[in-house]
C-alpha positions as CSV (number, residue, x, y, z in Angstrom):
1,X,-21.6,9.7,-43.2
2,X,-21.9,8.6,-39.8
3,X,-19.8,10.2,-36.7
4,X,-16.3,9.4,-36.0
5,X,-15.9,7.6,-32.9
6,X,-12.8,8.3,-31.0
7,X,-10.8,5.8,-28.3
8,X,-9.8,6.5,-24.3
9,X,-6.5,7.8,-26.5
10,X,-8.1,10.2,-28.4
11,X,-7.6,8.4,-31.8
12,X,-10.2,8.2,-34.0
13,X,-11.3,4.2,-34.0
14,X,-14.4,4.3,-36.0
15,X,-17.6,5.4,-37.6
16,X,-20.7,4.9,-36.2
17,X,-23.3,2.8,-38.0
18,X,-20.5,2.2,-40.7
19,X,-19.9,-2.2,-41.6
20,X,-16.2,-2.0,-40.8
21,X,-16.1,0.3,-37.6
22,X,-12.1,0.4,-37.5
23,X,-10.4,3.1,-38.8
24,X,-6.5,2.3,-39.5
25,X,-4.8,3.6,-36.4
26,X,-2.5,6.7,-37.3
27,X,0.7,6.3,-38.1
28,X,3.6,8.4,-39.6
29,X,2.7,8.9,-43.2
30,X,-0.7,7.4,-43.5
31,X,-2.4,10.9,-43.6
32,X,-5.3,10.2,-40.9
33,X,-4.2,12.8,-38.9
34,X,-7.0,15.5,-39.6
35,X,-6.7,17.2,-36.4
36,X,-7.2,14.5,-33.9
37,X,-3.9,14.0,-32.5
38,X,-3.0,10.5,-31.1
39,X,-1.4,10.2,-27.8
40,X,1.5,10.4,-29.5
41,X,3.6,12.1,-26.0
42,X,6.9,12.0,-28.3
43,X,9.8,10.4,-26.6
44,X,11.3,10.9,-22.8
45,X,15.0,12.8,-23.3
46,X,17.6,10.9,-22.0
47,X,21.3,11.9,-21.3
48,X,22.5,11.5,-25.1
49,X,20.1,13.9,-26.2
50,X,21.8,16.8,-24.4
51,X,24.0,18.1,-27.0
52,X,25.6,20.8,-25.2
53,X,27.4,18.0,-22.7
54,X,28.9,16.7,-26.0
55,X,32.9,17.3,-26.2
56,X,33.2,19.3,-29.1
57,X,36.2,19.7,-31.5
58,X,37.5,23.4,-32.9
59,X,36.3,22.8,-36.3
60,X,36.9,26.7,-37.3
61,X,35.6,29.7,-39.1
62,X,38.2,31.3,-41.8
63,X,35.3,33.4,-42.7
64,X,34.3,34.5,-39.2
65,X,32.4,37.3,-38.7
66,X,32.1,39.6,-35.4
67,X,28.5,39.9,-35.5
68,X,27.5,36.7,-37.5
69,X,27.2,33.0,-37.7
70,X,24.7,30.3,-38.9
71,X,25.8,27.0,-40.6
72,X,23.9,24.4,-41.9
73,X,25.1,20.8,-42.4
74,X,28.5,22.5,-42.9
75,X,27.8,24.9,-45.1
76,X,27.4,28.9,-44.2
77,X,24.4,30.9,-44.6
78,X,24.4,34.3,-45.0
79,X,22.6,36.9,-42.9
80,X,19.0,37.6,-44.5
81,X,18.5,41.4,-46.2
82,X,15.3,43.3,-45.2
83,X,13.4,45.6,-47.3
84,X,15.0,48.5,-45.1
85,X,18.5,47.8,-46.3
86,X,19.1,46.1,-43.1
87,X,20.7,42.4,-42.5
88,X,20.5,40.5,-39.5
89,X,24.0,40.9,-39.2
90,X,23.3,44.8,-39.5
91,X,20.7,44.4,-36.6
92,X,23.0,42.4,-34.1
93,X,25.6,45.0,-34.6
94,X,23.4,47.6,-33.8
95,X,21.7,46.1,-30.8
96,X,25.3,45.2,-29.3
97,X,26.3,49.1,-29.7
98,X,22.8,50.1,-28.3
99,X,23.2,47.9,-25.7
100,X,26.5,49.5,-24.5
101,X,24.5,52.8,-23.5
102,X,20.8,51.3,-22.5
103,X,20.1,48.6,-20.8
104,X,16.6,48.0,-22.3
105,X,16.2,47.9,-25.8
106,X,13.3,46.6,-28.2
107,X,13.7,44.7,-31.5
108,X,10.8,45.3,-33.8
109,X,10.7,42.9,-36.9
110,X,7.9,40.9,-39.0
111,X,7.2,37.7,-37.9
112,X,8.9,35.2,-40.0
113,X,11.9,37.8,-39.9
114,X,14.8,35.5,-38.5
115,X,14.5,37.2,-35.0
116,X,15.7,33.5,-33.0
117,X,18.8,33.7,-35.2
118,X,19.5,37.6,-34.2
119,X,18.9,36.8,-30.6
120,X,21.4,34.0,-30.9
121,X,24.0,35.8,-32.6
122,X,23.6,38.7,-30.2
123,X,24.1,36.0,-27.5
124,X,27.4,35.0,-29.3
125,X,28.9,38.7,-29.1
126,X,27.6,39.2,-25.7
127,X,28.2,35.9,-24.0
128,X,26.6,33.5,-21.5
129,X,22.9,34.3,-22.3
130,X,19.3,33.6,-21.6
131,X,16.9,33.1,-24.1
132,X,12.8,33.2,-22.9
133,X,10.4,32.1,-25.4
134,X,6.4,31.8,-24.7
135,X,5.6,28.2,-25.4
136,X,7.2,24.9,-25.1
137,X,6.3,24.8,-28.5
138,X,8.8,27.4,-29.6
139,X,11.4,26.0,-27.1
140,X,11.4,22.9,-29.5
141,X,11.6,25.0,-32.5
142,X,14.8,26.0,-31.2
143,X,15.9,22.8,-30.6
144,X,15.2,21.0,-33.8
145,X,17.1,24.6,-35.7
146,X,20.0,25.3,-33.7
147,X,20.9,22.2,-31.7
148,X,19.8,19.3,-34.1
149,X,19.9,21.4,-37.4
150,X,22.2,24.6,-37.7
151,X,24.6,25.7,-35.4
152,X,26.6,29.0,-34.3
153,X,30.7,28.8,-34.0
154,X,31.7,30.8,-30.7
155,X,35.0,31.5,-29.1
156,X,37.5,29.0,-30.2
157,X,36.1,27.9,-33.5
158,X,34.1,25.8,-31.6
159,X,30.2,25.0,-32.0
160,X,27.8,27.2,-29.2
161,X,26.6,25.3,-26.6
162,X,22.7,25.5,-26.5
163,X,20.9,24.1,-23.8
164,X,16.9,23.8,-22.7
165,X,15.7,23.8,-19.7
166,X,12.6,21.4,-19.6
167,X,10.2,20.1,-16.6
168,X,10.6,16.7,-15.1
169,X,7.9,15.2,-17.1
170,X,9.9,15.5,-20.7
171,X,12.7,13.1,-18.9
172,X,13.0,9.5,-18.6
173,X,13.7,8.0,-15.2
174,X,17.0,6.1,-15.2
175,X,16.1,4.0,-12.4
176,X,12.7,3.1,-13.9
177,X,13.7,3.2,-17.3
178,X,10.3,4.2,-19.6
179,X,8.7,6.4,-16.9
180,X,9.1,10.0,-16.7
181,X,10.9,11.4,-14.0
182,X,7.7,13.4,-12.7
183,X,6.4,9.5,-11.8
184,X,4.4,10.0,-8.3
185,X,6.2,6.8,-7.2
186,X,10.3,7.6,-7.5
187,X,11.7,8.3,-4.2
188,X,12.3,11.8,-4.9
189,X,8.5,12.5,-6.0
190,X,6.6,9.8,-3.9
191,X,4.3,11.3,-1.5
192,X,5.2,10.8,2.3
193,X,1.7,9.6,3.5
194,X,0.7,6.2,5.3
195,X,-0.5,4.6,2.4
196,X,3.0,5.0,1.0
197,X,4.9,3.6,3.9
198,X,6.3,0.3,2.5
199,X,7.4,1.8,-0.4
200,X,8.9,4.4,1.6
201,X,10.8,2.1,3.7
202,X,12.3,0.2,1.0
203,X,14.0,3.5,-0.4
204,X,15.1,3.9,3.1
205,X,16.8,1.1,3.1
206,X,18.3,1.9,-0.5
207,X,19.9,5.3,0.8
208,X,23.4,4.8,0.8
209,X,24.2,7.7,3.2
210,X,22.5,5.6,6.3
211,X,24.2,3.5,8.8
212,X,20.9,1.4,10.4
213,X,18.2,2.4,7.8
214,X,16.4,-0.7,9.6
215,X,16.0,1.5,12.6
216,X,14.3,4.7,10.8
217,X,10.8,4.4,11.8
218,X,7.9,5.6,8.7
219,X,7.4,8.5,11.5
220,X,10.9,9.9,11.2
221,X,11.2,9.6,7.3
222,X,12.1,13.0,5.5
223,X,12.5,14.1,2.0
224,X,16.0,13.7,2.3
225,X,16.0,10.2,3.6
226,X,14.3,8.3,0.9
227,X,15.2,10.5,-2.1
228,X,19.2,10.3,-2.0
229,X,18.4,6.5,-2.6
230,X,18.1,7.7,-6.3
231,X,21.8,8.1,-7.3
232,X,20.8,10.7,-10.0
233,X,19.0,13.0,-7.3
234,X,21.1,15.9,-7.6
235,X,19.0,19.2,-5.6
236,X,20.0,22.5,-6.5
237,X,19.9,24.8,-3.3
238,X,21.0,28.3,-2.1
239,X,24.4,27.8,-0.9
240,X,23.8,28.7,2.6
241,X,21.6,25.8,3.0
242,X,25.0,22.9,3.0
243,X,23.8,19.4,2.3
244,X,26.9,17.6,3.9
245,X,25.6,14.3,3.8
246,X,25.5,14.0,-0.4
247,X,29.6,12.8,0.2
248,X,29.0,11.3,-3.7
249,X,28.5,15.0,-5.1
250,X,30.4,17.2,-7.3
251,X,29.5,20.8,-6.1
252,X,29.2,23.3,-8.4
253,X,28.4,27.1,-7.6
254,X,26.8,29.6,-9.7
255,X,25.6,33.3,-9.3
256,X,22.2,33.5,-9.1
257,X,19.8,36.4,-10.2
258,X,19.4,38.1,-6.7
259,X,23.1,37.9,-6.1
260,X,22.9,34.8,-4.0
261,X,25.1,31.6,-4.5
262,X,23.8,28.7,-5.3
263,X,25.0,25.1,-5.5
264,X,24.2,22.5,-7.9
265,X,25.0,19.0,-5.9
266,X,25.4,17.1,-9.4
267,X,25.8,13.4,-8.2
268,X,26.0,10.2,-10.6
269,X,25.6,11.4,-14.6
270,X,23.4,10.1,-16.8
271,X,19.8,11.4,-15.9
272,X,18.8,14.1,-18.4
273,X,16.8,15.8,-16.0
274,X,19.5,16.6,-13.2
275,X,22.4,16.7,-16.0
276,X,20.3,19.6,-17.8
277,X,21.1,21.9,-14.9
278,X,24.7,21.6,-15.9
279,X,23.5,24.4,-18.3
280,X,23.3,27.1,-15.6
281,X,27.3,26.8,-15.2
282,X,28.7,25.3,-18.9
283,X,26.0,26.5,-21.5
284,X,26.5,29.2,-23.8
285,X,22.8,30.0,-24.3
286,X,20.0,28.4,-22.0
287,X,16.6,28.5,-23.5
288,X,13.6,28.5,-21.3
289,X,9.9,28.7,-21.6
290,X,8.1,31.5,-20.2
291,X,6.6,30.1,-17.4
292,X,10.0,28.0,-16.3
293,X,12.0,31.3,-17.0
294,X,9.5,33.3,-14.1
295,X,9.8,30.3,-11.7
296,X,13.5,30.6,-11.8
297,X,13.5,33.9,-11.8
298,X,11.1,34.6,-8.7
299,X,12.9,32.3,-6.4
300,X,16.4,33.7,-7.7
301,X,17.7,30.3,-8.7
302,X,18.0,31.4,-12.3
303,X,21.6,32.0,-13.4
304,X,22.9,35.6,-13.8
305,X,23.6,36.3,-17.7
306,X,25.2,38.9,-19.1
307,X,22.0,39.4,-21.5
308,X,18.0,38.1,-21.2
309,X,16.8,38.0,-24.8
310,X,12.5,38.1,-24.3
311,X,11.4,36.4,-27.7
312,X,7.6,37.6,-28.1
313,X,8.1,40.4,-25.9
314,X,4.5,41.9,-25.8
315,X,2.9,39.0,-24.6
316,X,5.5,38.3,-21.6
317,X,5.0,42.2,-20.7
318,X,1.2,41.3,-20.6
319,X,2.1,39.2,-18.0
320,X,3.4,41.8,-15.9
321,X,-0.6,42.4,-15.0
322,X,0.3,39.5,-13.1
323,X,-2.2,36.4,-12.2
324,X,-1.6,33.5,-10.5
325,X,-4.0,31.1,-9.4
326,X,-3.5,28.7,-5.8
327,X,-5.3,25.8,-4.5
328,X,-5.8,26.6,-0.9
329,X,-7.1,23.3,-0.4
330,X,-4.5,21.4,-1.9
331,X,-1.7,23.5,-0.1
332,X,-3.1,22.9,3.1
333,X,-3.0,19.2,2.4
334,X,0.4,19.3,1.1
335,X,1.4,21.3,4.4
336,X,0.3,18.9,6.6
337,X,2.4,15.9,5.1
338,X,5.2,17.4,4.5
339,X,8.3,17.0,7.0
340,X,11.2,19.1,8.1
341,X,14.0,18.6,11.3
342,X,14.3,22.7,11.3
343,X,12.1,24.1,14.2
344,X,12.5,27.4,12.5
345,X,10.6,25.9,9.4
346,X,8.1,23.8,11.8
347,X,6.9,27.1,13.3
348,X,6.1,28.9,9.8
349,X,4.3,25.7,8.7
350,X,2.0,25.8,11.8
351,X,1.3,29.5,11.2
352,X,0.7,28.8,7.5
353,X,-1.7,25.8,8.3
354,X,-3.4,27.8,10.7
355,X,-4.2,30.7,8.3
356,X,-5.2,28.8,5.1
357,X,-7.8,26.7,7.7
358,X,-9.3,30.3,8.9
359,X,-9.6,30.9,5.6
360,X,-11.6,27.9,4.7
361,X,-13.6,28.4,7.7
362,X,-14.4,31.7,6.8
363,X,-15.3,30.9,3.1
364,X,-17.8,27.9,4.1
365,X,-19.4,30.4,6.6
366,X,-20.0,33.1,4.6
367,X,-19.8,31.2,0.9
368,X,-17.9,32.2,-2.4
369,X,-19.1,34.8,-4.6
370,X,-16.8,34.5,-7.8
371,X,-17.2,38.1,-8.8
372,X,-16.2,39.6,-5.6
373,X,-13.0,41.4,-5.6
374,X,-10.9,41.6,-2.5
375,X,-7.7,43.5,-1.8
376,X,-5.3,41.4,0.0
377,X,-5.4,43.4,3.4
378,X,-9.2,41.9,3.6
379,X,-7.9,38.4,3.7
380,X,-5.3,36.0,6.0
381,X,-3.4,35.7,2.2
382,X,-1.1,38.5,3.1
383,X,0.1,36.8,6.1
384,X,0.7,33.3,4.0
385,X,2.9,34.8,1.2
386,X,4.7,37.0,3.9
387,X,5.6,34.0,6.2
388,X,6.7,32.3,2.5
389,X,9.1,34.9,1.8
390,X,10.7,35.4,5.1
391,X,11.9,31.9,6.2
392,X,14.9,30.7,4.2
393,X,15.0,27.4,6.1
394,X,11.6,26.7,5.0
395,X,12.4,27.9,1.3
396,X,15.2,25.3,1.2
397,X,13.2,22.1,2.6
398,X,10.8,23.2,0.1
399,X,13.3,23.0,-2.8
400,X,14.2,19.7,-1.8
401,X,10.8,18.2,-2.4
402,X,10.1,19.8,-6.1
403,X,6.8,17.9,-6.7
404,X,5.1,19.1,-3.3
405,X,2.5,22.2,-4.5
406,X,3.9,24.3,-1.4
407,X,6.9,24.8,-4.5
408,X,3.8,26.5,-6.4
409,X,3.0,28.4,-3.2
410,X,6.4,29.3,-2.4
411,X,7.2,30.6,-6.3
412,X,4.3,32.5,-6.2
413,X,4.6,34.4,-2.9
414,X,8.4,35.3,-4.4
415,X,6.8,36.5,-7.5
416,X,4.8,38.8,-5.5
417,X,7.0,39.6,-2.8
418,X,7.6,43.4,-3.9
419,X,3.8,44.4,-4.9
420,X,1.8,42.7,-2.2
421,X,0.0,45.9,-1.4
422,X,-1.2,46.2,-4.5
423,X,-2.5,42.7,-4.4
424,X,-6.3,41.7,-5.2
425,X,-7.9,38.3,-5.4
426,X,-11.3,36.7,-6.1
427,X,-12.2,33.2,-4.5
428,X,-13.5,30.2,-6.7
429,X,-14.5,26.3,-6.0
430,X,-13.3,24.1,-8.7
431,X,-15.2,20.6,-9.3
432,X,-13.6,18.6,-6.5
433,X,-14.8,21.3,-4.2
434,X,-11.5,22.8,-3.4
435,X,-11.1,26.8,-2.9
436,X,-9.0,28.4,-5.0
437,X,-7.5,32.1,-5.2
438,X,-6.5,34.0,-7.9
439,X,-4.1,37.1,-7.7
440,X,-3.6,40.0,-9.6
441,X,-1.5,42.5,-8.7
442,X,-1.5,46.1,-10.8
443,X,2.1,47.5,-10.1
444,X,3.1,47.2,-13.4
445,X,6.2,49.5,-13.1
446,X,7.2,48.2,-9.7
447,X,7.2,44.3,-11.5
448,X,9.4,45.5,-14.1
449,X,11.9,47.3,-11.8
450,X,12.2,43.8,-10.3
451,X,13.2,42.4,-13.7
452,X,15.6,45.0,-14.6
453,X,17.3,44.6,-10.8
454,X,18.0,40.7,-11.6
455,X,19.2,41.5,-15.1
456,X,22.2,42.8,-16.6
457,X,20.7,43.5,-19.9
458,X,17.6,43.4,-21.4
459,X,16.5,43.0,-25.3
460,X,12.6,42.5,-25.9
461,X,11.5,41.2,-29.3
462,X,8.5,40.9,-31.1
463,X,6.5,41.3,-34.2
464,X,3.9,43.1,-32.3
465,X,5.6,45.5,-29.8
466,X,3.1,47.6,-27.5
467,X,2.8,51.0,-28.4
468,X,5.5,53.5,-27.1
469,X,2.7,55.4,-25.1
470,X,2.0,51.8,-23.2
471,X,5.7,51.4,-22.7
472,X,5.8,54.4,-20.9
473,X,3.1,55.2,-19.1
474,X,1.7,51.7,-18.1
475,X,5.0,49.7,-18.3
476,X,6.6,52.5,-16.7
477,X,10.2,51.9,-18.8
478,X,11.9,55.4,-19.7
479,X,15.3,54.5,-20.9
480,X,14.8,52.6,-24.1
481,X,15.8,52.0,-27.6
482,X,13.9,50.7,-30.2
483,X,15.5,49.1,-33.4
484,X,13.7,48.0,-36.6
485,X,14.1,44.7,-38.4
486,X,11.9,43.9,-41.0
487,X,9.1,46.3,-41.2
488,X,7.1,45.2,-44.0
489,X,4.4,42.2,-43.6
490,X,5.3,39.0,-45.5
491,X,2.6,37.0,-47.5
492,X,-1.0,37.6,-48.5
493,X,-4.3,37.2,-46.8
494,X,-7.6,36.1,-48.8
495,X,-11.1,35.7,-47.0
496,X,-13.2,32.9,-47.6
497,X,-16.6,33.4,-46.9
498,X,-19.5,30.6,-46.0
499,X,-22.5,32.6,-45.7
500,X,-23.5,31.9,-42.2
501,X,-21.1,34.3,-40.5
502,X,-22.3,36.5,-37.8
503,X,-21.1,39.2,-35.3
504,X,-20.3,36.4,-32.4
505,X,-20.1,38.9,-29.5
506,X,-21.4,38.0,-25.9
507,X,-24.3,40.5,-26.6
508,X,-25.7,38.8,-29.6
509,X,-25.8,35.2,-27.4
510,X,-27.1,36.5,-24.4
511,X,-30.0,38.3,-26.4
512,X,-30.8,35.2,-28.6
513,X,-30.3,36.6,-31.6
514,X,-28.1,33.9,-32.5
515,X,-28.1,30.5,-30.4
516,X,-25.3,28.1,-30.0
517,X,-26.4,25.9,-32.8
518,X,-25.6,28.5,-35.1
519,X,-22.1,29.2,-34.3
520,X,-21.8,25.3,-34.3
521,X,-22.8,24.7,-37.8
522,X,-21.0,27.9,-39.1
523,X,-17.7,26.7,-37.4
524,X,-18.5,23.1,-39.1
525,X,-18.8,25.0,-42.4
526,X,-15.5,26.6,-41.9
527,X,-13.7,23.3,-41.6
528,X,-15.5,22.0,-44.1
529,X,-14.4,24.7,-47.2
530,X,-11.0,25.1,-45.1
531,X,-8.2,24.4,-48.1
532,X,-5.9,21.9,-46.0
533,X,-3.6,21.3,-44.1
534,X,-5.5,23.9,-41.8
535,X,-4.7,25.1,-38.5
536,X,-7.5,26.2,-36.3
537,X,-6.8,28.7,-33.5
538,X,-9.4,27.6,-30.8
539,X,-9.7,31.1,-28.4
540,X,-11.3,29.2,-26.1
541,X,-12.2,25.5,-25.0
542,X,-16.0,26.6,-24.9
543,X,-15.6,27.5,-28.7
544,X,-15.9,24.2,-29.2
545,X,-18.8,21.4,-28.8
546,X,-18.9,19.0,-26.3
547,X,-18.8,15.2,-26.3
548,X,-22.8,15.3,-25.8
549,X,-23.3,18.5,-28.7
550,X,-21.0,16.3,-31.1
551,X,-23.1,13.7,-31.0
552,X,-26.4,15.5,-30.8
553,X,-25.9,17.7,-34.0
554,X,-23.6,15.4,-35.9
555,X,-20.6,17.7,-35.9
556,X,-18.3,15.2,-37.4
557,X,-15.7,17.5,-38.5
558,X,-15.1,19.3,-34.8
559,X,-13.0,17.7,-32.3
560,X,-15.1,18.2,-28.9
561,X,-14.0,20.7,-25.9
562,X,-12.9,17.7,-23.6
563,X,-10.7,15.6,-26.8
564,X,-8.6,18.6,-27.3
565,X,-8.1,19.3,-22.9
566,X,-6.9,15.6,-23.0
567,X,-4.9,15.7,-26.2
568,X,-3.0,18.9,-25.2
569,X,-2.4,17.8,-21.5
570,X,-1.0,14.7,-22.5
571,X,1.3,16.0,-25.6
572,X,3.9,17.4,-23.4
573,X,6.7,17.7,-26.6
574,X,4.3,19.2,-28.7
575,X,4.2,16.2,-31.2
576,X,0.8,17.2,-32.5
577,X,2.4,20.7,-33.9
578,X,5.5,18.7,-35.4
579,X,3.4,15.9,-36.8
580,X,1.5,18.9,-38.5
581,X,4.3,20.7,-40.1
582,X,5.4,17.4,-41.3
583,X,2.2,17.1,-43.2
584,X,1.1,14.3,-40.9
585,X,-2.5,15.6,-40.0
586,X,-4.9,18.2,-42.1
587,X,-6.3,19.9,-39.5
588,X,-4.5,21.3,-36.2
589,X,-7.0,22.5,-33.4
590,X,-5.0,24.3,-30.7
591,X,-5.6,26.5,-27.9
592,X,-1.0,26.8,-28.1
593,X,-0.5,28.1,-31.7
594,X,-1.3,31.8,-31.4
595,X,2.4,32.6,-30.8
596,X,5.8,31.0,-31.1
597,X,5.5,28.2,-33.8
598,X,5.7,28.9,-37.7
599,X,3.8,27.1,-40.6
600,X,5.4,28.4,-43.6
601,X,4.4,27.4,-47.4
602,X,2.1,24.4,-48.2
603,X,2.4,23.4,-44.4
604,X,-0.4,25.6,-43.6
605,X,-3.0,26.9,-46.3
606,X,-5.7,27.9,-44.1
607,X,-6.2,29.5,-40.9
608,X,-9.6,29.2,-39.1
609,X,-10.6,31.5,-35.8
610,X,-13.4,30.0,-33.7
611,X,-13.9,33.7,-32.5
612,X,-12.3,37.2,-32.6
613,X,-9.8,37.0,-29.6
614,X,-10.9,39.3,-27.5
615,X,-9.9,39.1,-23.9
616,X,-12.3,37.6,-21.1
617,X,-13.3,40.4,-19.0
618,X,-15.0,37.8,-16.8
619,X,-11.3,37.4,-15.7
620,X,-10.1,38.3,-12.3
621,X,-7.5,40.6,-14.3
622,X,-9.5,42.5,-16.4
623,X,-11.9,43.0,-13.4
624,X,-9.2,44.3,-11.4
625,X,-7.7,46.6,-14.1
626,X,-11.1,48.1,-14.9
627,X,-11.3,48.8,-11.1
628,X,-7.9,50.1,-10.3
629,X,-7.0,51.6,-13.4
630,X,-10.2,52.8,-15.6
631,X,-8.1,55.5,-17.7
632,X,-6.5,53.3,-19.6
633,X,-8.4,49.9,-19.3
634,X,-9.9,49.9,-23.0
635,X,-7.3,51.3,-24.6
636,X,-4.8,48.2,-23.2
637,X,-8.2,45.6,-23.9
638,X,-8.3,46.6,-27.5
639,X,-4.5,46.8,-27.9
640,X,-4.1,43.2,-26.4
641,X,-6.9,41.8,-28.8
642,X,-5.8,43.2,-31.9
643,X,-2.0,42.3,-31.4
644,X,-3.4,38.8,-30.8
645,X,-4.9,38.8,-34.0
646,X,-2.2,39.7,-35.7
647,X,0.3,37.3,-34.4
648,X,-2.4,34.3,-35.2
649,X,-1.9,35.2,-38.4
650,X,1.3,35.4,-38.7
651,X,1.7,31.9,-38.0
652,X,1.3,31.3,-41.7
653,X,2.5,34.2,-43.2
654,X,6.4,33.4,-42.8
655,X,7.8,34.5,-46.0
656,X,7.1,36.8,-49.3
657,X,5.3,34.0,-51.0
658,X,3.1,32.7,-48.8
659,X,-0.5,32.9,-48.9
660,X,-3.1,32.0,-46.4
661,X,-6.7,31.9,-46.6
662,X,-8.9,32.9,-43.5
663,X,-12.0,31.7,-42.6
664,X,-14.2,32.0,-39.0
665,X,-17.8,32.0,-37.7
666,X,-17.1,35.6,-36.2
667,X,-17.7,38.3,-38.4
668,X,-15.5,40.4,-36.5
669,X,-12.4,38.4,-37.4
670,X,-13.1,38.7,-41.0
671,X,-13.8,42.7,-40.8
672,X,-10.5,43.1,-39.3
673,X,-8.7,41.1,-42.0
674,X,-10.5,43.3,-44.2
675,X,-9.0,46.4,-42.5
676,X,-5.7,45.0,-43.1
677,X,-6.2,44.1,-46.7
678,X,-7.2,48.3,-46.7
679,X,-3.9,49.1,-45.2
680,X,-2.3,47.4,-47.6
681,X,-1.4,43.8,-46.0
């Protein structure tokens, strides 16, 4: 068989050398998924999709319970009973009681034991709540399960209002239907640069709050001058920064996590991106993905809620060994075009631009060694971050210009605000010759204290919690309680051998004991023998062949690293995962399914690991950790790898009847599976 040919959109379009080179294009139900997801980006959200905004009549519940409510299509769903004798309802009661005495509790429950329903019912008991999920795919799963299909009944006999907070690129623009709210030419997003001057001056004329717009020159344009021409544009700002000009806005005030009041200037209704922020005031439960939660938390804009419930908590806590990357070249370019009338903000901008310029000159003079680790005190980066943190005028002005890269710098500065002295960094250059810095903080207990100070109560849920030793000694968490839900593992696992497996360690490749083609051939054989539908856990993009390798070695059943990068970048709504769950594709190659998504029963018969999920020791974080905390470096490293390994298997084991085949070119994966089997999995 010839190799499959792909079009620019990622769809298989033909077979090299075949008479009829056109394949039937993928459509739902034609069975041509084969893991090569199409460019389907999913439909953009509109305001009609925001269920929490819809008026709800009281539907009552004569069988109402204090600690449990779950319905589907009008039918009451009883809580699950676990092998330890507890039910989901018992767990909710136990957690609510524990939170009266402890600010922090950990819920341990096997993956697939219904922790999502437990979290929502705890929110029902506690009051307005935040739920944090690791990835957008799990956020979408909550939406499909608990907004579309199922519901909970709260106070007054009404359905609980559950809201998702998602990024601009998920929402349809009302003023330019069919493009997302992240479109770079919308008035609130367009770069204020000379090449866009004609369009910008048109937006100036459309601003309803300007008396003589024709008298405003391009040099005097500010973000407010043009953003206001979009009647749906509704900024969310600290209450100390008052926007008197937006006279058509309804001002909604709420308390942020830092104790500061924020104001949502809600203008014309109808745009789902801006309307979703009504959830900060009106929803019973707000569901964030982890990245959005951390961003809103760091700048203090996230609303203060009665309890914050963190799903996949061990991964969330791992992120306290915080890493962040800033593109200094891009930041400098963004700040050069940033415009403000605030003298105070302009002074700060001048300082920051000067310091970034000095950093660039230094690196041009001495060069960049990517493996060299610096303490922040050896650079100008500390001064840059401190300046972002010290100027409220600058913070508010940046918030008005949401897509300006300065927002990324502000978020980074805020997240490291209380741990600057324990910050380390490395430099690198990207393919565009931009200078980037990767920042790492090792002040784990300090990061946790910061989270404690910004929340009322904290609940951490996971099927793979850290050991108590790590929780106490590494994270510095002393006052907490662990509650056990389901403790037994679900389902069964079976190893499928191909005969081509070997230890895929770095040492074996560097010593040339095994070659790249040995590995790719073994991986291709795993795909060939996998029983479909099959999930392929891609540990790193480089585990997959390049486009050149797929052609050279005729690896017809593998997707290239370039293709999967493009597909995942374009798939904003997780449609590839949804299609796989619906049985529309035989294979799902993904770097994003290690946590938070489930494939029960016949939706996934095989799991293929490209390699054992060891962390990348060349990453800045692990270099810094080994340098600063060698005493627990290896314990944490091995613990992290084992938890990630378990999580990948749990994706297909969601009930006692589930059975999944495990394949991998990496012998270390199969050895770990045998270890599980020997321990009674």
